[in-house]
Phi, psi and omega in degrees: 000131176265129179234128175257123176236144179293145170277174177297326177295319177294320180293332178293346179279355182309314181301325180293314179298317181293327175295323176294321176298315179297319178299316182294326178301312181286323188272331188251330185301325182303320182259357180224072184295345180282354180301143178291138178271113181262016179075033182298329180300323177296317179297314184296327183292333179207080188299316183297311181296315182293324177297318178297321178298314180297314181296317180293323176298318178295317179300317178298317177299311183297327181289351178281350181261138175271102185253015177290133181295000000 
Protein backbone atom coordinates (compact mmCIF):
# COMPACT_ATOMS: atom_id res chain seq x y z
CA UNK A 1 0.00 0.00 0.00
CA UNK A 2 1.33 3.43 -0.93
CA UNK A 3 0.66 6.19 1.56
CA UNK A 4 1.45 9.84 0.98
CA UNK A 5 1.86 11.88 4.14
CA UNK A 6 2.85 15.51 4.38
CA UNK A 7 6.26 16.41 5.70
CA UNK A 8 6.60 19.21 8.23
CA UNK A 9 7.52 21.51 5.33
CA UNK A 10 4.30 20.55 3.56
CA UNK A 11 2.32 20.97 6.75
CA UNK A 12 3.83 24.45 7.16
CA UNK A 13 1.87 25.37 4.00
CA UNK A 14 -1.40 25.06 5.97
CA UNK A 15 -1.82 28.84 6.52
CA UNK A 16 -1.62 29.46 2.77
CA UNK A 17 -4.25 26.82 2.00
CA UNK A 18 -6.52 28.16 4.73
CA UNK A 19 -6.21 31.70 3.35
CA UNK A 20 -7.42 30.36 0.00
CA UNK A 21 -10.35 28.72 1.77
CA UNK A 22 -11.15 32.02 3.52
CA UNK A 23 -10.91 33.88 0.21
CA UNK A 24 -13.33 31.46 -1.44
CA UNK A 25 -15.72 31.87 1.49
CA UNK A 26 -15.89 35.62 0.95
CA UNK A 27 -15.67 35.59 -2.83
CA UNK A 28 -17.84 32.65 -3.81
CA UNK A 29 -20.48 32.05 -1.14
CA UNK A 30 -22.44 35.13 -2.17
CA UNK A 31 -23.16 33.67 -5.61
CA UNK A 32 -23.07 29.97 -4.60
CA UNK A 33 -25.17 29.61 -1.46
CA UNK A 34 -25.25 25.83 -1.87
CA UNK A 35 -21.57 25.60 -0.87
CA UNK A 36 -20.92 23.47 2.20
CA UNK A 37 -20.14 25.47 5.33
CA UNK A 38 -16.85 24.19 6.72
CA UNK A 39 -16.78 26.60 9.64
CA UNK A 40 -14.51 29.09 7.92
CA UNK A 41 -15.78 31.88 10.17
CA UNK A 42 -14.20 30.07 13.14
CA UNK A 43 -10.89 29.91 11.29
CA UNK A 44 -11.01 33.57 10.31
CA UNK A 45 -11.73 34.65 13.88
CA UNK A 46 -8.46 33.17 15.17
CA UNK A 47 -6.19 32.08 12.34
CA UNK A 48 -3.12 31.20 14.40
CA UNK A 49 -4.96 29.01 16.88
CA UNK A 50 -7.08 27.30 14.24
CA UNK A 51 -4.05 26.63 12.03
CA UNK A 52 -2.35 24.92 14.98
CA UNK A 53 -5.48 22.84 15.59
CA UNK A 54 -5.54 21.72 11.95
CA UNK A 55 -1.81 20.92 11.92
CA UNK A 56 -1.97 18.98 15.20
CA UNK A 57 -5.02 17.05 14.01
CA UNK A 58 -3.12 16.08 10.88
CA UNK A 59 -0.08 15.03 12.90
CA UNK A 60 -2.28 12.81 15.07
CA UNK A 61 -3.82 11.30 11.93
CA UNK A 62 -0.40 10.73 10.33
CA UNK A 63 0.93 9.06 13.45
CA UNK A 64 -1.67 6.30 13.09
CA UNK A 65 0.30 4.88 10.14
CA UNK A 66 3.28 2.61 10.57
CA UNK A 67 5.64 4.15 8.03
CA UNK A 68 8.86 2.42 9.09
CA UNK A 69 10.53 0.85 6.05
